[in-house]
N, CA, C and O atoms as a Tripos MOL2 file, in Angstrom:
@<TRIPOS>MOLECULE
protein
  296   295    74     0     0
PROTEIN
NO_CHARGES

@<TRIPOS>ATOM
      1 N          10.2270  -81.6010  -56.8370 N.3       1 UNK1
      2 CA         10.9640  -80.3600  -56.7640 C.3       1 UNK1
      3 C          11.1740  -79.7560  -58.1490 C.2       1 UNK1
      4 O          11.0930  -78.5390  -58.3150 O.2       1 UNK1
      5 N          11.4350  -80.5820  -59.1180 N.am      2 UNK2
      6 CA         11.6680  -80.1000  -60.4720 C.3       2 UNK2
      7 C          10.4180  -79.4220  -61.0240 C.2       2 UNK2
      8 O          10.5110  -78.4410  -61.7630 O.2       2 UNK2
      9 N           9.2530  -79.9480  -60.6620 N.am      3 UNK3
     10 CA          8.0040  -79.3660  -61.1220 C.3       3 UNK3
     11 C           7.8100  -77.9710  -60.5340 C.2       3 UNK3
     12 O           7.3500  -77.0600  -61.2220 O.2       3 UNK3
     13 N           8.1600  -77.8090  -59.2690 N.am      4 UNK4
     14 CA          8.0230  -76.5050  -58.6160 C.3       4 UNK4
     15 C           9.0000  -75.5010  -59.2370 C.2       4 UNK4
     16 O           8.6460  -74.3400  -59.4400 O.2       4 UNK4
     17 N          10.2060  -75.9350  -59.5330 N.am      5 UNK5
     18 CA         11.1970  -75.0780  -60.1810 C.3       5 UNK5
     19 C          10.7310  -74.6780  -61.5740 C.2       5 UNK5
     20 O          10.8680  -73.5220  -61.9750 O.2       5 UNK5
     21 N          10.1850  -75.6310  -62.2990 N.am      6 UNK6
     22 CA          9.6930  -75.3590  -63.6500 C.3       6 UNK6
     23 C           8.5430  -74.3540  -63.6240 C.2       6 UNK6
     24 O           8.4890  -73.4530  -64.4600 O.2       6 UNK6
     25 N           7.6350  -74.5020  -62.6790 N.am      7 UNK7
     26 CA          6.5280  -73.5490  -62.5470 C.3       7 UNK7
     27 C           7.0210  -72.1500  -62.2000 C.2       7 UNK7
     28 O           6.4980  -71.1590  -62.7110 O.2       7 UNK7
     29 N           8.0180  -72.0690  -61.3410 N.am      8 UNK8
     30 CA          8.5770  -70.7710  -60.9650 C.3       8 UNK8
     31 C           9.2430  -70.0910  -62.1540 C.2       8 UNK8
     32 O           9.0840  -68.8870  -62.3540 O.2       8 UNK8
     33 N           9.9880  -70.8590  -62.9410 N.am      9 UNK9
     34 CA         10.6500  -70.3010  -64.1190 C.3       9 UNK9
     35 C           9.6190  -69.8630  -65.1530 C.2       9 UNK9
     36 O           9.7740  -68.8160  -65.7800 O.2       9 UNK9
     37 N           8.5750  -70.6550  -65.3320 N.am     10 UNK10
     38 CA          7.5140  -70.2780  -66.2720 C.3      10 UNK10
     39 C           6.7920  -69.0070  -65.8220 C.2      10 UNK10
     40 O           6.4510  -68.1590  -66.6470 O.2      10 UNK10
     41 N           6.5610  -68.8780  -64.5220 N.am     11 UNK11
     42 CA          5.9240  -67.6700  -63.9940 C.3      11 UNK11
     43 C           6.8240  -66.4520  -64.2090 C.2      11 UNK11
     44 O           6.3500  -65.3890  -64.6080 O.2      11 UNK11
     45 N           8.1140  -66.6100  -63.9450 N.am     12 UNK12
     46 CA          9.0490  -65.5090  -64.1630 C.3      12 UNK12
     47 C           9.0630  -65.0950  -65.6340 C.2      12 UNK12
     48 O           9.0600  -63.9020  -65.9410 O.2      12 UNK12
     49 N           9.0780  -66.0570  -66.5300 N.am     13 UNK13
     50 CA          9.0760  -65.7500  -67.9520 C.3      13 UNK13
     51 C           7.8060  -65.0630  -68.4020 C.2      13 UNK13
     52 O           7.8520  -64.1170  -69.1880 O.2      13 UNK13
     53 N           6.6750  -65.5300  -67.9110 N.am     14 UNK14
     54 CA          5.3910  -64.9270  -68.2790 C.3      14 UNK14
     55 C           5.2850  -63.4870  -67.7830 C.2      14 UNK14
     56 O           4.8750  -62.5930  -68.5230 O.2      14 UNK14
     57 N           5.6570  -63.2760  -66.5300 N.am     15 UNK15
     58 CA          5.5990  -61.9210  -65.9790 C.3      15 UNK15
     59 C           6.5850  -60.9910  -66.6790 C.2      15 UNK15
     60 O           6.2890  -59.8160  -66.8960 O.2      15 UNK15
     61 N           7.7500  -61.5130  -67.0310 N.am     16 UNK16
     62 CA          8.7390  -60.7000  -67.7440 C.3      16 UNK16
     63 C           8.2310  -60.3210  -69.1240 C.2      16 UNK16
     64 O           8.4230  -59.1900  -69.5700 O.2      16 UNK16
     65 N           7.5830  -61.2600  -69.8020 N.am     17 UNK17
     66 CA          7.0510  -60.9640  -71.1260 C.3      17 UNK17
     67 C           5.9310  -59.9340  -71.0510 C.2      17 UNK17
     68 O           5.8500  -59.0420  -71.8960 O.2      17 UNK17
     69 N           5.0720  -60.0500  -70.0510 N.am     18 UNK18
     70 CA          4.0050  -59.0590  -69.8750 C.3      18 UNK18
     71 C           4.5760  -57.6750  -69.5760 C.2      18 UNK18
     72 O           4.0830  -56.6700  -70.0880 O.2      18 UNK18
     73 N           5.6120  -57.6280  -68.7470 N.am     19 UNK19
     74 CA          6.2450  -56.3510  -68.4350 C.3      19 UNK19
     75 C           6.9000  -55.7570  -69.6770 C.2      19 UNK19
     76 O           6.8330  -54.5470  -69.8960 O.2      19 UNK19
     77 N           7.5340  -56.6010  -70.4920 N.am     20 UNK20
     78 CA          8.1800  -56.1260  -71.7190 C.3      20 UNK20
     79 C           7.1530  -55.5430  -72.6830 C.2      20 UNK20
     80 O           7.3810  -54.4840  -73.2680 O.2      20 UNK20
     81 N           6.0390  -56.2200  -72.8490 N.am     21 UNK21
     82 CA          4.9930  -55.7310  -73.7510 C.3      21 UNK21
     83 C           4.4040  -54.4230  -73.2170 C.2      21 UNK21
     84 O           4.1820  -53.4820  -73.9790 O.2      21 UNK21
     85 N           4.1550  -54.3700  -71.9200 N.am     22 UNK22
     86 CA          3.6060  -53.1580  -71.3210 C.3      22 UNK22
     87 C           4.5420  -51.9660  -71.4470 C.2      22 UNK22
     88 O           4.1060  -50.8660  -71.7890 O.2      22 UNK22
     89 N           5.8140  -52.1740  -71.1760 N.am     23 UNK23
     90 CA          6.7780  -51.0800  -71.2880 C.3      23 UNK23
     91 C           6.9890  -50.6670  -72.7410 C.2      23 UNK23
     92 O           7.1630  -49.4840  -73.0330 O.2      23 UNK23
     93 N           6.9740  -51.6400  -73.6510 N.am     24 UNK24
     94 CA          7.0970  -51.3110  -75.0740 C.3      24 UNK24
     95 C           5.9140  -50.4850  -75.5530 C.2      24 UNK24
     96 O           6.0830  -49.5240  -76.3040 O.2      24 UNK24
     97 N           4.7180  -50.8600  -75.1180 N.am     25 UNK25
     98 CA          3.5260  -50.0940  -75.4860 C.3      25 UNK25
     99 C           3.5790  -48.6940  -74.8900 C.2      25 UNK25
    100 O           3.2100  -47.7230  -75.5490 O.2      25 UNK25
    101 N           4.0340  -48.5860  -73.6530 N.am     26 UNK26
    102 CA          4.1580  -47.2670  -73.0190 C.3      26 UNK26
    103 C           5.1340  -46.3910  -73.7960 C.2      26 UNK26
    104 O           4.8710  -45.2100  -74.0250 O.2      26 UNK26
    105 N           6.2640  -46.9760  -74.2010 N.am     27 UNK27
    106 CA          7.2630  -46.2090  -74.9580 C.3      27 UNK27
    107 C           6.6760  -45.6940  -76.2710 C.2      27 UNK27
    108 O           6.8970  -44.5460  -76.6540 O.2      27 UNK27
    109 N           5.9290  -46.5580  -76.9530 N.am     28 UNK28
    110 CA          5.3410  -46.1460  -78.2300 C.3      28 UNK28
    111 C           4.2440  -45.0960  -78.0560 C.2      28 UNK28
    112 O           4.1460  -44.1530  -78.8410 O.2      28 UNK28
    113 N           3.4280  -45.2670  -77.0310 N.am     29 UNK29
    114 CA          2.3170  -44.3430  -76.8160 C.3      29 UNK29
    115 C           2.7700  -43.0010  -76.2380 C.2      29 UNK29
    116 O           2.1100  -41.9830  -76.4500 O.2      29 UNK29
    117 N           3.8890  -42.9910  -75.5110 N.am     30 UNK30
    118 CA          4.3730  -41.7410  -74.9180 C.3      30 UNK30
    119 C           4.8890  -40.7900  -75.9920 C.2      30 UNK30
    120 O           4.7960  -39.5710  -75.8540 O.2      30 UNK30
    121 N           5.4270  -41.3550  -77.0500 N.am     31 UNK31
    122 CA          5.9190  -40.5160  -78.1450 C.3      31 UNK31
    123 C           7.2070  -39.8010  -77.7950 C.2      31 UNK31
    124 O           7.7650  -39.9850  -76.7140 O.2      31 UNK31
    125 N           7.6640  -38.9910  -78.7150 N.am     32 UNK32
    126 CA          8.8710  -38.2060  -78.4910 C.3      32 UNK32
    127 C           8.6810  -36.8310  -79.1050 C.2      32 UNK32
    128 O           7.8550  -36.6350  -79.9960 O.2      32 UNK32
    129 N           9.4560  -35.8970  -78.6130 N.am     33 UNK33
    130 CA          9.3770  -34.5340  -79.1300 C.3      33 UNK33
    131 C          10.7430  -33.8780  -78.9880 C.2      33 UNK33
    132 O          11.6330  -34.3870  -78.3070 O.2      33 UNK33
    133 N          10.8820  -32.7480  -79.6410 N.am     34 UNK34
    134 CA         12.1070  -31.9560  -79.5430 C.3      34 UNK34
    135 C          11.7420  -30.6470  -78.8540 C.2      34 UNK34
    136 O          10.8430  -29.9280  -79.2910 O.2      34 UNK34
    137 N          12.4570  -30.3490  -77.7640 N.am     35 UNK35
    138 CA         12.1350  -29.1050  -77.0560 C.3      35 UNK35
    139 C          12.7800  -27.9070  -77.7430 C.2      35 UNK35
    140 O          13.4330  -28.0540  -78.7760 O.2      35 UNK35
    141 N          12.5970  -26.7300  -77.1680 N.am     36 UNK36
    142 CA         13.0450  -25.5000  -77.8250 C.3      36 UNK36
    143 C          14.5670  -25.3760  -77.9310 C.2      36 UNK36
    144 O          15.0730  -24.6020  -78.7430 O.2      36 UNK36
    145 N          15.2990  -26.1440  -77.1040 N.am     37 UNK37
    146 CA         16.7630  -26.1080  -77.1860 C.3      37 UNK37
    147 C          17.3170  -27.1480  -78.1510 C.2      37 UNK37
    148 O          18.5310  -27.2390  -78.3340 O.2      37 UNK37
    149 N          16.4380  -27.9310  -78.7670 N.am     38 UNK38
    150 CA         16.8670  -28.9550  -79.7270 C.3      38 UNK38
    151 C          17.1530  -30.3050  -79.1080 C.2      38 UNK38
    152 O          17.7260  -31.1750  -79.7640 O.2      38 UNK38
    153 N          16.7660  -30.4990  -77.8530 N.am     39 UNK39
    154 CA         16.9850  -31.7630  -77.1570 C.3      39 UNK39
    155 C          15.8250  -32.7180  -77.4270 C.2      39 UNK39
    156 O          14.6630  -32.3150  -77.4060 O.2      39 UNK39
    157 N          16.1430  -33.9650  -77.6760 N.am     40 UNK40
    158 CA         15.1090  -34.9780  -77.8810 C.3      40 UNK40
    159 C          14.5460  -35.4040  -76.5360 C.2      40 UNK40
    160 O          15.2940  -35.7980  -75.6400 O.2      40 UNK40
    161 N          13.2420  -35.3260  -76.3930 N.am     41 UNK41
    162 CA         12.5620  -35.7010  -75.1530 C.3      41 UNK41
    163 C          11.7510  -36.9540  -75.4330 C.2      41 UNK41
    164 O          10.7880  -36.9230  -76.1990 O.2      41 UNK41
    165 N          12.1480  -38.0630  -74.8050 N.am     42 UNK42
    166 CA         11.4240  -39.3220  -74.9720 C.3      42 UNK42
    167 C          11.5980  -40.1730  -73.7240 C.2      42 UNK42
    168 O          12.4630  -39.9060  -72.8900 O.2      42 UNK42
    169 N          10.7860  -41.1770  -73.6100 N.am     43 UNK43
    170 CA         10.8260  -42.0840  -72.4600 C.3      43 UNK43
    171 C          11.7620  -43.2520  -72.7730 C.2      43 UNK43
    172 O          11.3240  -44.3980  -72.8620 O.2      43 UNK43
    173 N          13.0510  -42.9560  -72.9380 N.am     44 UNK44
    174 CA         13.9990  -43.9780  -73.3630 C.3      44 UNK44
    175 C          14.1830  -45.0740  -72.3150 C.2      44 UNK44
    176 O          14.4840  -46.2150  -72.6660 O.2      44 UNK44
    177 N          14.0060  -44.7470  -71.0430 N.am     45 UNK45
    178 CA         14.1570  -45.7440  -69.9840 C.3      45 UNK45
    179 C          13.1800  -46.8950  -70.1730 C.2      45 UNK45
    180 O          13.4980  -48.0390  -69.8480 O.2      45 UNK45
    181 N          11.9980  -46.6050  -70.6930 N.am     46 UNK46
    182 CA         10.9880  -47.6530  -70.8730 C.3      46 UNK46
    183 C          11.4240  -48.6350  -71.9550 C.2      46 UNK46
    184 O          11.1710  -49.8340  -71.8350 O.2      46 UNK46
    185 N          12.0690  -48.1510  -72.9990 N.am     47 UNK47
    186 CA         12.5450  -49.0310  -74.0690 C.3      47 UNK47
    187 C          13.6710  -49.9280  -73.5590 C.2      47 UNK47
    188 O          13.7080  -51.1190  -73.8670 O.2      47 UNK47
    189 N          14.5750  -49.3600  -72.7880 N.am     48 UNK48
    190 CA         15.6660  -50.1610  -72.2260 C.3      48 UNK48
    191 C          15.1600  -51.2490  -71.2930 C.2      48 UNK48
    192 O          15.6000  -52.3960  -71.3670 O.2      48 UNK48
    193 N          14.2360  -50.8870  -70.4170 N.am     49 UNK49
    194 CA         13.6650  -51.8860  -69.5070 C.3      49 UNK49
    195 C          12.8540  -52.9400  -70.2540 C.2      49 UNK49
    196 O          12.8510  -54.1090  -69.8680 O.2      49 UNK49
    197 N          12.1720  -52.5390  -71.3110 N.am     50 UNK50
    198 CA         11.4080  -53.5030  -72.0980 C.3      50 UNK50
    199 C          12.3380  -54.5600  -72.6880 C.2      50 UNK50
    200 O          12.0200  -55.7490  -72.6730 O.2      50 UNK50
    201 N          13.4820  -54.1280  -73.2030 N.am     51 UNK51
    202 CA         14.4480  -55.0890  -73.7500 C.3      51 UNK51
    203 C          15.0130  -56.0100  -72.6770 C.2      51 UNK51
    204 O          15.2020  -57.2020  -72.9160 O.2      51 UNK51
    205 N          15.2820  -55.4640  -71.5030 N.am     52 UNK52
    206 CA         15.7930  -56.3030  -70.4080 C.3      52 UNK52
    207 C          14.7600  -57.3580  -70.0230 C.2      52 UNK52
    208 O          15.1090  -58.5250  -69.8420 O.2      52 UNK52
    209 N          13.4960  -56.9650  -69.8980 N.am     53 UNK53
    210 CA         12.4490  -57.9280  -69.5580 C.3      53 UNK53
    211 C          12.2280  -58.9350  -70.6820 C.2      53 UNK53
    212 O          11.9460  -60.1020  -70.4140 O.2      53 UNK53
    213 N          12.3520  -58.5020  -71.9380 N.am     54 UNK54
    214 CA         12.1920  -59.4150  -73.0640 C.3      54 UNK54
    215 C          13.3050  -60.4700  -73.0790 C.2      54 UNK54
    216 O          13.0430  -61.6520  -73.3030 O.2      54 UNK54
    217 N          14.5330  -60.0410  -72.8430 N.am     55 UNK55
    218 CA         15.6520  -60.9960  -72.8000 C.3      55 UNK55
    219 C          15.4900  -61.9540  -71.6270 C.2      55 UNK55
    220 O          15.8040  -63.1380  -71.7480 O.2      55 UNK55
    221 N          15.0050  -61.4580  -70.5000 N.am     56 UNK56
    222 CA         14.7360  -62.3270  -69.3470 C.3      56 UNK56
    223 C          13.6620  -63.3580  -69.6820 C.2      56 UNK56
    224 O          13.7790  -64.5250  -69.3090 O.2      56 UNK56
    225 N          12.6250  -62.9300  -70.3790 N.am     57 UNK57
    226 CA         11.5460  -63.8500  -70.7520 C.3      57 UNK57
    227 C          12.0520  -64.9250  -71.7080 C.2      57 UNK57
    228 O          11.7120  -66.0980  -71.5560 O.2      57 UNK57
    229 N          12.8530  -64.5400  -72.6810 N.am     58 UNK58
    230 CA         13.3820  -65.5200  -73.6430 C.3      58 UNK58
    231 C          14.3610  -66.4810  -72.9640 C.2      58 UNK58
    232 O          14.3840  -67.6710  -73.2790 O.2      58 UNK58
    233 N          15.1570  -65.9740  -72.0470 N.am     59 UNK59
    234 CA         16.0770  -66.8380  -71.2950 C.3      59 UNK59
    235 C          15.2980  -67.8310  -70.4340 C.2      59 UNK59
    236 O          15.6600  -69.0040  -70.3430 O.2      59 UNK59
    237 N          14.2400  -67.3570  -69.8130 N.am     60 UNK60
    238 CA         13.3980  -68.2470  -69.0030 C.3      60 UNK60
    239 C          12.7570  -69.3250  -69.8660 C.2      60 UNK60
    240 O          12.6360  -70.4730  -69.4390 O.2      60 UNK60
    241 N          12.3460  -68.9630  -71.0710 N.am     61 UNK61
    242 CA         11.7490  -69.9500  -71.9690 C.3      61 UNK61
    243 C          12.7700  -71.0140  -72.3610 C.2      61 UNK61
    244 O          12.4400  -72.1980  -72.4250 O.2      61 UNK61
    245 N          14.0010  -70.5980  -72.6230 N.am     62 UNK62
    246 CA         15.0390  -71.5770  -72.9810 C.3      62 UNK62
    247 C          15.3700  -72.5030  -71.8170 C.2      62 UNK62
    248 O          15.5070  -73.7120  -72.0060 O.2      62 UNK62
    249 N          15.4990  -71.9440  -70.6100 N.am     63 UNK63
    250 CA         15.7860  -72.7700  -69.4320 C.3      63 UNK63
    251 C          14.6260  -73.7290  -69.1770 C.2      63 UNK63
    252 O          14.8450  -74.8950  -68.8480 O.2      63 UNK63
    253 N          13.4120  -73.2520  -69.3270 N.am     64 UNK64
    254 CA         12.2330  -74.0910  -69.1320 C.3      64 UNK64
    255 C          12.2020  -75.2380  -70.1390 C.2      64 UNK64
    256 O          11.8790  -76.3730  -69.7880 O.2      64 UNK64
    257 N          12.5370  -74.9360  -71.3820 N.am     65 UNK65
    258 CA         12.5570  -75.9890  -72.4100 C.3      65 UNK65
    259 C          13.6120  -77.0370  -72.0960 C.2      65 UNK65
    260 O          13.3630  -78.2320  -72.2520 O.2      65 UNK65
    261 N          14.7760  -76.6080  -71.6600 N.am     66 UNK66
    262 CA         15.8440  -77.5570  -71.3140 C.3      66 UNK66
    263 C          15.4170  -78.4270  -70.1350 C.2      66 UNK66
    264 O          15.6440  -79.6360  -70.1470 O.2      66 UNK66
    265 N          14.8080  -77.8300  -69.1270 N.am     67 UNK67
    266 CA         14.3630  -78.6090  -67.9700 C.3      67 UNK67
    267 C          13.2730  -79.6060  -68.3450 C.2      67 UNK67
    268 O          13.2540  -80.7220  -67.8260 O.2      67 UNK67
    269 N          12.3670  -79.2220  -69.2370 N.am     68 UNK68
    270 CA         11.3110  -80.1520  -69.6570 C.3      68 UNK68
    271 C          11.8960  -81.3170  -70.4420 C.2      68 UNK68
    272 O          11.4690  -82.4570  -70.2550 O.2      68 UNK68
    273 N          12.8560  -81.0590  -71.3100 N.am     69 UNK69
    274 CA         13.4820  -82.1380  -72.0790 C.3      69 UNK69
    275 C          14.2600  -83.0660  -71.1510 C.2      69 UNK69
    276 O          14.2080  -84.2860  -71.3030 O.2      69 UNK69
    277 N          14.9680  -82.4980  -70.2040 N.am     70 UNK70
    278 CA         15.7280  -83.3200  -69.2590 C.3      70 UNK70
    279 C          14.8100  -84.1700  -68.3860 C.2      70 UNK70
    280 O          15.1360  -85.3170  -68.0810 O.2      70 UNK70
    281 N          13.6580  -83.6170  -67.9780 N.am     71 UNK71
    282 CA         12.7500  -84.3840  -67.1250 C.3      71 UNK71
    283 C          12.0670  -85.5160  -67.8930 C.2      71 UNK71
    284 O          11.7130  -86.5290  -67.2900 O.2      71 UNK71
    285 N          11.8750  -85.3740  -69.1880 N.am     72 UNK72
    286 CA         11.2610  -86.4420  -69.9760 C.3      72 UNK72
    287 C          12.2300  -87.5740  -70.2560 C.2      72 UNK72
    288 O          11.8020  -88.7080  -70.4720 O.2      72 UNK72
    289 N          13.5000  -87.3000  -70.2590 N.am     73 UNK73
    290 CA         14.5130  -88.3500  -70.5010 C.3      73 UNK73
    291 C          14.6670  -89.2790  -69.3250 C.2      73 UNK73
    292 O          15.1000  -90.4180  -69.5000 O.2      73 UNK73
    293 N          14.3280  -88.8360  -68.1370 N.am     74 UNK74
    294 CA         14.4990  -89.6730  -66.9270 C.3      74 UNK74
    295 C          13.4060  -90.6850  -66.7940 C.2      74 UNK74
    296 O          13.3970  -91.4630  -65.8400 O.2      74 UNK74
@<TRIPOS>BOND
     1     1     2 1
     2     2     3 1
     3     3     4 2
     4     3     5 am
     5     5     6 1
     6     6     7 1
     7     7     8 2
     8     7     9 am
     9     9    10 1
    10    10    11 1
    11    11    12 2
    12    11    13 am
    13    13    14 1
    14    14    15 1
    15    15    16 2
    16    15    17 am
    17    17    18 1
    18    18    19 1
    19    19    20 2
    20    19    21 am
    21    21    22 1
    22    22    23 1
    23    23    24 2
    24    23    25 am
    25    25    26 1
    26    26    27 1
    27    27    28 2
    28    27    29 am
    29    29    30 1
    30    30    31 1
    31    31    32 2
    32    31    33 am
    33    33    34 1
    34    34    35 1
    35    35    36 2
    36    35    37 am
    37    37    38 1
    38    38    39 1
    39    39    40 2
    40    39    41 am
    41    41    42 1
    42    42    43 1
    43    43    44 2
    44    43    45 am
    45    45    46 1
    46    46    47 1
    47    47    48 2
    48    47    49 am
    49    49    50 1
    50    50    51 1
    51    51    52 2
    52    51    53 am
    53    53    54 1
    54    54    55 1
    55    55    56 2
    56    55    57 am
    57    57    58 1
    58    58    59 1
    59    59    60 2
    60    59    61 am
    61    61    62 1
    62    62    63 1
    63    63    64 2
    64    63    65 am
    65    65    66 1
    66    66    67 1
    67    67    68 2
    68    67    69 am
    69    69    70 1
    70    70    71 1
    71    71    72 2
    72    71    73 am
    73    73    74 1
    74    74    75 1
    75    75    76 2
    76    75    77 am
    77    77    78 1
    78    78    79 1
    79    79    80 2
    80    79    81 am
    81    81    82 1
    82    82    83 1
    83    83    84 2
    84    83    85 am
    85    85    86 1
    86    86    87 1
    87    87    88 2
    88    87    89 am
    89    89    90 1
    90    90    91 1
    91    91    92 2
    92    91    93 am
    93    93    94 1
    94    94    95 1
    95    95    96 2
    96    95    97 am
    97    97    98 1
    98    98    99 1
    99    99   100 2
   100    99   101 am
   101   101   102 1
   102   102   103 1
   103   103   104 2
   104   103   105 am
   105   105   106 1
   106   106   107 1
   107   107   108 2
   108   107   109 am
   109   109   110 1
   110   110   111 1
   111   111   112 2
   112   111   113 am
   113   113   114 1
   114   114   115 1
   115   115   116 2
   116   115   117 am
   117   117   118 1
   118   118   119 1
   119   119   120 2
   120   119   121 am
   121   121   122 1
   122   122   123 1
   123   123   124 2
   124   123   125 am
   125   125   126 1
   126   126   127 1
   127   127   128 2
   128   127   129 am
   129   129   130 1
   130   130   131 1
   131   131   132 2
   132   131   133 am
   133   133   134 1
   134   134   135 1
   135   135   136 2
   136   135   137 am
   137   137   138 1
   138   138   139 1
   139   139   140 2
   140   139   141 am
   141   141   142 1
   142   142   143 1
   143   143   144 2
   144   143   145 am
   145   145   146 1
   146   146   147 1
   147   147   148 2
   148   147   149 am
   149   149   150 1
   150   150   151 1
   151   151   152 2
   152   151   153 am
   153   153   154 1
   154   154   155 1
   155   155   156 2
   156   155   157 am
   157   157   158 1
   158   158   159 1
   159   159   160 2
   160   159   161 am
   161   161   162 1
   162   162   163 1
   163   163   164 2
   164   163   165 am
   165   165   166 1
   166   166   167 1
   167   167   168 2
   168   167   169 am
   169   169   170 1
   170   170   171 1
   171   171   172 2
   172   171   173 am
   173   173   174 1
   174   174   175 1
   175   175   176 2
   176   175   177 am
   177   177   178 1
   178   178   179 1
   179   179   180 2
   180   179   181 am
   181   181   182 1
   182   182   183 1
   183   183   184 2
   184   183   185 am
   185   185   186 1
   186   186   187 1
   187   187   188 2
   188   187   189 am
   189   189   190 1
   190   190   191 1
   191   191   192 2
   192   191   193 am
   193   193   194 1
   194   194   195 1
   195   195   196 2
   196   195   197 am
   197   197   198 1
   198   198   199 1
   199   199   200 2
   200   199   201 am
   201   201   202 1
   202   202   203 1
   203   203   204 2
   204   203   205 am
   205   205   206 1
   206   206   207 1
   207   207   208 2
   208   207   209 am
   209   209   210 1
   210   210   211 1
   211   211   212 2
   212   211   213 am
   213   213   214 1
   214   214   215 1
   215   215   216 2
   216   215   217 am
   217   217   218 1
   218   218   219 1
   219   219   220 2
   220   219   221 am
   221   221   222 1
   222   222   223 1
   223   223   224 2
   224   223   225 am
   225   225   226 1
   226   226   227 1
   227   227   228 2
   228   227   229 am
   229   229   230 1
   230   230   231 1
   231   231   232 2
   232   231   233 am
   233   233   234 1
   234   234   235 1
   235   235   236 2
   236   235   237 am
   237   237   238 1
   238   238   239 1
   239   239   240 2
   240   239   241 am
   241   241   242 1
   242   242   243 1
   243   243   244 2
   244   243   245 am
   245   245   246 1
   246   246   247 1
   247   247   248 2
   248   247   249 am
   249   249   250 1
   250   250   251 1
   251   251   252 2
   252   251   253 am
   253   253   254 1
   254   254   255 1
   255   255   256 2
   256   255   257 am
   257   257   258 1
   258   258   259 1
   259   259   260 2
   260   259   261 am
   261   261   262 1
   262   262   263 1
   263   263   264 2
   264   263   265 am
   265   265   266 1
   266   266   267 1
   267   267   268 2
   268   267   269 am
   269   269   270 1
   270   270   271 1
   271   271   272 2
   272   271   273 am
   273   273   274 1
   274   274   275 1
   275   275   276 2
   276   275   277 am
   277   277   278 1
   278   278   279 1
   279   279   280 2
   280   279   281 am
   281   281   282 1
   282   282   283 1
   283   283   284 2
   284   283   285 am
   285   285   286 1
   286   286   287 1
   287   287   288 2
   288   287   289 am
   289   289   290 1
   290   290   291 1
   291   291   292 2
   292   291   293 am
   293   293   294 1
   294   294   295 1
   295   295   296 2
@<TRIPOS>SUBSTRUCTURE
     1 UNK1         2 RESIDUE 1 A UNK
     2 UNK2         6 RESIDUE 1 A UNK
     3 UNK3        10 RESIDUE 1 A UNK
     4 UNK4        14 RESIDUE 1 A UNK
     5 UNK5        18 RESIDUE 1 A UNK
     6 UNK6        22 RESIDUE 1 A UNK
     7 UNK7        26 RESIDUE 1 A UNK
     8 UNK8        30 RESIDUE 1 A UNK
     9 UNK9        34 RESIDUE 1 A UNK
    10 UNK10       38 RESIDUE 1 A UNK
    11 UNK11       42 RESIDUE 1 A UNK
    12 UNK12       46 RESIDUE 1 A UNK
    13 UNK13       50 RESIDUE 1 A UNK
    14 UNK14       54 RESIDUE 1 A UNK
    15 UNK15       58 RESIDUE 1 A UNK
    16 UNK16       62 RESIDUE 1 A UNK
    17 UNK17       66 RESIDUE 1 A UNK
    18 UNK18       70 RESIDUE 1 A UNK
    19 UNK19       74 RESIDUE 1 A UNK
    20 UNK20       78 RESIDUE 1 A UNK
    21 UNK21       82 RESIDUE 1 A UNK
    22 UNK22       86 RESIDUE 1 A UNK
    23 UNK23       90 RESIDUE 1 A UNK
    24 UNK24       94 RESIDUE 1 A UNK
    25 UNK25       98 RESIDUE 1 A UNK
    26 UNK26      102 RESIDUE 1 A UNK
    27 UNK27      106 RESIDUE 1 A UNK
    28 UNK28      110 RESIDUE 1 A UNK
    29 UNK29      114 RESIDUE 1 A UNK
    30 UNK30      118 RESIDUE 1 A UNK
    31 UNK31      122 RESIDUE 1 A UNK
    32 UNK32      126 RESIDUE 1 A UNK
    33 UNK33      130 RESIDUE 1 A UNK
    34 UNK34      134 RESIDUE 1 A UNK
    35 UNK35      138 RESIDUE 1 A UNK
    36 UNK36      142 RESIDUE 1 A UNK
    37 UNK37      146 RESIDUE 1 A UNK
    38 UNK38      150 RESIDUE 1 A UNK
    39 UNK39      154 RESIDUE 1 A UNK
    40 UNK40      158 RESIDUE 1 A UNK
    41 UNK41      162 RESIDUE 1 A UNK
    42 UNK42      166 RESIDUE 1 A UNK
    43 UNK43      170 RESIDUE 1 A UNK
    44 UNK44      174 RESIDUE 1 A UNK
    45 UNK45      178 RESIDUE 1 A UNK
    46 UNK46      182 RESIDUE 1 A UNK
    47 UNK47      186 RESIDUE 1 A UNK
    48 UNK48      190 RESIDUE 1 A UNK
    49 UNK49      194 RESIDUE 1 A UNK
    50 UNK50      198 RESIDUE 1 A UNK
    51 UNK51      202 RESIDUE 1 A UNK
    52 UNK52      206 RESIDUE 1 A UNK
    53 UNK53      210 RESIDUE 1 A UNK
    54 UNK54      214 RESIDUE 1 A UNK
    55 UNK55      218 RESIDUE 1 A UNK
    56 UNK56      222 RESIDUE 1 A UNK
    57 UNK57      226 RESIDUE 1 A UNK
    58 UNK58      230 RESIDUE 1 A UNK
    59 UNK59      234 RESIDUE 1 A UNK
    60 UNK60      238 RESIDUE 1 A UNK
    61 UNK61      242 RESIDUE 1 A UNK
    62 UNK62      246 RESIDUE 1 A UNK
    63 UNK63      250 RESIDUE 1 A UNK
    64 UNK64      254 RESIDUE 1 A UNK
    65 UNK65      258 RESIDUE 1 A UNK
    66 UNK66      262 RESIDUE 1 A UNK
    67 UNK67      266 RESIDUE 1 A UNK
    68 UNK68      270 RESIDUE 1 A UNK
    69 UNK69      274 RESIDUE 1 A UNK
    70 UNK70      278 RESIDUE 1 A UNK
    71 UNK71      282 RESIDUE 1 A UNK
    72 UNK72      286 RESIDUE 1 A UNK
    73 UNK73      290 RESIDUE 1 A UNK
    74 UNK74      294 RESIDUE 1 A UNK
C-alpha cells in the first residue's frame, strides 16, 4: 500500500511541476501591455496558478521524501 501511495504522490508532484512550467511559460510568452486608458493588460491568472502548482509540486516532493525515508527504516 505504501508503494501505491508513494507512486500517486510522485505522479501528483510531476504533473504539478509540468503544469507550473507550462503556465509560467504561457505567462512569459503572452506578454503584457498598457491599453489606451492606462490599464495594465496581462495574463496574471497564469502566474498565480503557476505558483500554486509549483508549491504543490514541492510539497509533494517533501512528502515523498519523508515516506521513502520512513519506509527504509522499517
